[in-house]
C-alpha positions as CSV (number, residue, x, y, z in Angstrom):
1,M,133.0,101.5,80.4
2,T,130.1,101.4,78.0
3,S,130.2,97.6,77.6
4,V,130.5,96.9,81.3
5,C,127.6,99.3,82.0
6,D,125.6,97.6,79.3
7,L,126.4,94.2,80.9
8,V,125.3,95.3,84.3
9,L,122.1,96.8,82.9
10,A,121.3,93.6,81.0
11,D,121.6,91.7,84.3
12,D,119.6,94.2,86.4
13,F,117.0,94.9,83.7
14,P,116.6,91.8,81.6
15,E,113.6,93.2,79.7
16,L,115.1,96.6,78.9
17,A,115.4,96.9,75.1
18,A,119.0,96.9,73.7
19,D,118.6,100.3,72.2
20,R,117.6,101.8,75.6
21,R,120.5,100.1,77.3
22,R,122.8,101.6,74.7
23,I,121.3,105.1,75.3
24,V,121.7,104.7,79.1
25,S,125.3,103.4,78.8
26,D,126.2,106.3,76.6
27,F,124.7,108.7,79.1
28,V,126.6,107.1,82.0
29,V,129.9,107.3,80.1
30,T,129.2,111.0,79.2
31,R,128.6,111.8,82.9
32,L,131.7,109.9,84.0
33,G,133.7,111.9,81.5
34,V,133.0,115.2,83.3
35,L,134.0,114.0,86.8
36,P,136.7,116.1,88.6
37,G,140.3,115.0,87.7
38,P,141.2,112.8,90.6
39,M,137.9,111.1,90.7
40,K,137.9,110.6,87.0
41,L,141.4,109.0,87.2
42,G,140.2,106.6,90.0
43,V,137.1,105.6,88.0
44,T,139.2,105.1,84.9
45,V,141.7,102.9,86.7
46,I,138.9,100.7,88.2
47,A,137.0,100.6,84.9
48,S,140.2,99.5,83.1
49,T,140.8,96.8,85.7
50,I,137.3,95.5,85.4
51,A,137.6,95.5,81.6
52,V,140.8,93.4,81.8
53,L,139.2,91.1,84.2
54,R,136.2,90.7,81.9
55,S,138.4,89.9,79.0
56,V,140.3,87.2,81.0
57,A,137.5,85.7,83.2
58,G,134.3,86.5,81.3
59,D,131.0,88.3,81.9
60,S,129.8,86.1,84.7
61,V,132.7,87.0,86.9
62,V,132.0,90.7,86.3
63,I,128.3,90.2,87.1
64,R,129.2,88.4,90.4
65,L,131.6,91.2,91.3
66,S,128.9,93.8,90.6
67,H,126.8,92.3,93.4
68,R,129.6,92.2,96.0
69,P,130.2,95.1,98.4
70,L,134.0,95.3,97.8
71,P,135.9,98.5,98.5
72,L,136.2,100.7,95.5
73,I,135.1,98.1,93.0
74,G,131.7,97.9,94.7
75,E,131.5,101.7,94.6
76,Y,132.2,101.7,90.9
77,F,129.2,99.5,90.2
78,R,127.1,101.5,92.6
79,L,128.1,104.6,90.6
80,L,127.1,103.0,87.3
81,R,123.8,101.8,88.8
82,S,122.9,105.1,90.4
83,L,123.4,107.0,87.2
84,S,121.7,104.4,85.1
85,Y,118.6,103.9,87.3
86,A,118.0,107.6,87.7
87,Y,118.2,108.1,83.9
88,I,116.0,105.1,83.1
89,W,113.1,106.2,85.4
90,E,113.5,109.9,84.6
91,T,113.4,109.3,80.9
92,W,111.0,106.3,80.7
93,P,108.9,106.5,83.9
94,A,106.7,103.6,82.9
95,T,109.7,101.2,83.1
96,T,109.0,98.2,85.2
97,P,111.6,96.9,87.8
98,T,112.7,94.3,85.2
99,G,113.1,96.9,82.4
100,G,109.9,96.2,80.6
101,T,107.3,98.8,79.7
102,A,104.2,99.1,81.9
103,P,100.9,98.9,80.0
104,N,100.1,102.7,80.3
105,T,102.9,104.5,78.6
106,A,101.0,107.6,77.5
107,G,103.1,110.8,78.0
108,E,106.4,108.9,78.2
109,H,109.6,110.4,76.8
110,S,111.0,108.5,73.8
């Protein structure tokens, strides 16, 4: 799950530093790990399917899928994004929409 989350974040926030992407991906995986049993099972099945697809078809296919409103698969990417975006702007409020840092970063969490 971490690598797919990192891939989606790299596409959505091209200027977000790699270390920040890793921190966000680790946070998302931690949060997904505490989902209730049936939901966790469903997310794990979808994540495993996407990981296999990525290994067979490559990153570009996963990125294209992440932008499609497909049942269940689209919801998986929406879950990754909602957790990621909230963490990014809560932790680093001066983050720009492309993932860069706004000029005034005083008082920002590190």
